C-alpha positions as CSV (number, residue, x, y, z in Angstrom):
1,X,-7.7,-11.8,44.1
2,X,-4.9,-9.7,42.3
3,X,-7.5,-7.2,41.1
4,X,-8.8,-6.6,44.6
5,X,-5.3,-6.2,46.0
6,X,-4.3,-3.8,43.2
7,X,-7.5,-1.8,43.8
8,X,-6.8,-1.5,47.5
9,X,-3.2,-0.4,46.9
10,X,-4.3,2.2,44.3
11,X,-7.0,3.6,46.6
12,X,-4.6,3.7,49.6
13,X,-2.0,5.5,47.5
14,X,-4.6,7.9,46.3
15,X,-5.8,8.6,49.8
16,X,-2.3,9.2,51.1
17,X,-1.5,11.5,48.2
18,X,-4.6,13.5,48.8
19,X,-3.7,14.0,52.5
20,X,-0.1,15.0,51.8
21,X,1.0,18.5,52.6
22,X,2.1,20.3,49.4
23,X,4.2,23.1,50.8
24,X,6.9,23.2,53.5
25,X,5.7,24.2,56.9
26,X,8.5,26.7,57.5
27,X,7.5,28.7,54.4
28,X,3.9,28.9,55.5
29,X,4.9,30.3,58.9
30,X,7.3,33.0,57.9
31,X,6.1,34.1,54.5
32,X,2.4,34.0,55.1
33,X,2.5,36.9,57.5
34,X,5.0,38.8,55.5
35,X,3.1,38.5,52.2
36,X,-0.1,39.7,53.9
37,X,1.7,42.9,55.0
38,X,3.4,43.4,51.7
39,X,0.0,43.7,49.9
40,X,-0.3,47.3,51.1
41,X,3.2,48.5,50.3
42,X,4.0,49.9,46.9
43,X,6.7,47.7,45.4
44,X,8.3,50.7,43.8
45,X,8.8,52.5,47.2
46,X,12.0,50.7,48.1
47,X,12.4,52.6,51.4
48,X,9.0,51.3,52.7
49,X,9.8,47.8,51.5
50,X,13.2,47.9,53.3
51,X,11.5,49.2,56.5
52,X,9.0,46.4,56.2
53,X,11.8,43.8,56.1
54,X,13.5,45.5,59.0
55,X,10.3,45.4,61.0
56,X,10.0,41.7,60.2
57,X,13.6,41.2,61.5
58,X,12.6,43.0,64.8
59,X,9.6,40.7,65.2
60,X,11.6,37.6,64.4
61,X,14.4,38.7,66.9
62,X,11.7,38.8,69.7
63,X,10.7,35.3,68.8
64,X,14.3,34.2,68.6
65,X,15.0,35.6,72.1
66,X,11.9,33.8,73.5
67,X,13.2,30.5,72.0
68,X,16.7,31.1,73.4
69,X,15.2,31.7,76.9
70,X,13.2,28.5,76.6
71,X,16.3,26.6,75.6
72,X,18.2,28.1,78.6
73,X,15.4,27.1,80.9
74,X,15.5,23.6,79.6
75,X,19.2,23.4,80.0
76,X,19.0,24.6,83.6
77,X,16.1,22.4,84.6
78,X,16.0,19.5,82.1
79,X,14.6,17.2,84.8
80,X,11.3,19.2,84.8
81,X,10.5,18.0,81.3
82,X,10.6,14.3,81.8
83,X,10.4,12.2,78.7
84,X,9.4,15.1,76.5
85,X,12.6,16.9,77.4
86,X,14.5,15.9,74.2
87,X,11.5,16.9,72.1
88,X,11.5,20.4,73.7
89,X,15.2,20.7,73.3
90,X,15.3,19.7,69.6
91,X,12.3,21.8,68.8
92,X,13.8,24.9,70.4
93,X,17.0,24.3,68.5
94,X,15.2,23.9,65.2
95,X,13.2,27.1,65.9
96,X,16.4,29.0,66.7
97,X,18.0,27.8,63.4
98,X,14.9,28.8,61.4
99,X,14.6,32.2,63.0
100,X,18.3,33.0,62.4
101,X,17.9,31.9,58.8
102,X,14.9,34.2,58.4
103,X,16.7,37.1,60.0
104,X,19.6,36.7,57.5
105,X,17.2,36.5,54.6
106,X,15.2,39.5,55.7
107,X,18.3,41.6,56.3
108,X,19.6,40.7,52.9
109,X,16.3,41.8,51.3
110,X,16.3,45.0,53.3
111,X,19.9,45.8,52.2
112,X,18.9,45.2,48.5
113,X,15.9,47.5,48.8
114,X,18.0,50.2,50.6
115,X,20.5,50.0,47.8
116,X,17.7,50.3,45.2
117,X,16.3,53.3,47.0
118,X,19.7,55.1,46.8
119,X,20.0,54.5,43.1
């Protein structure tokens, strides 16, 4: 009886481990697109790399603005959303935080590459 129980526990643990996500979702969203674009830029051309990061900031700012508008719409008409309202609200706030963090990181990278280009 103990052998069967132990076997079931090991198999269940193995199955759950195999289905687990190995990388954070936020990194997959933001860096997946950016790294695909970076393949075509010479890493020694710091001006192009800085422009790439600045373009990424522009794209993220557009997404940020859309999330802020969604949040404002929710705050004006929260009764439209019913039981899912809190989910919409918290998801929009989480997206806004993530986009603001990405903007700061990309601006920092762009500044570093602009500085390298001047040197």
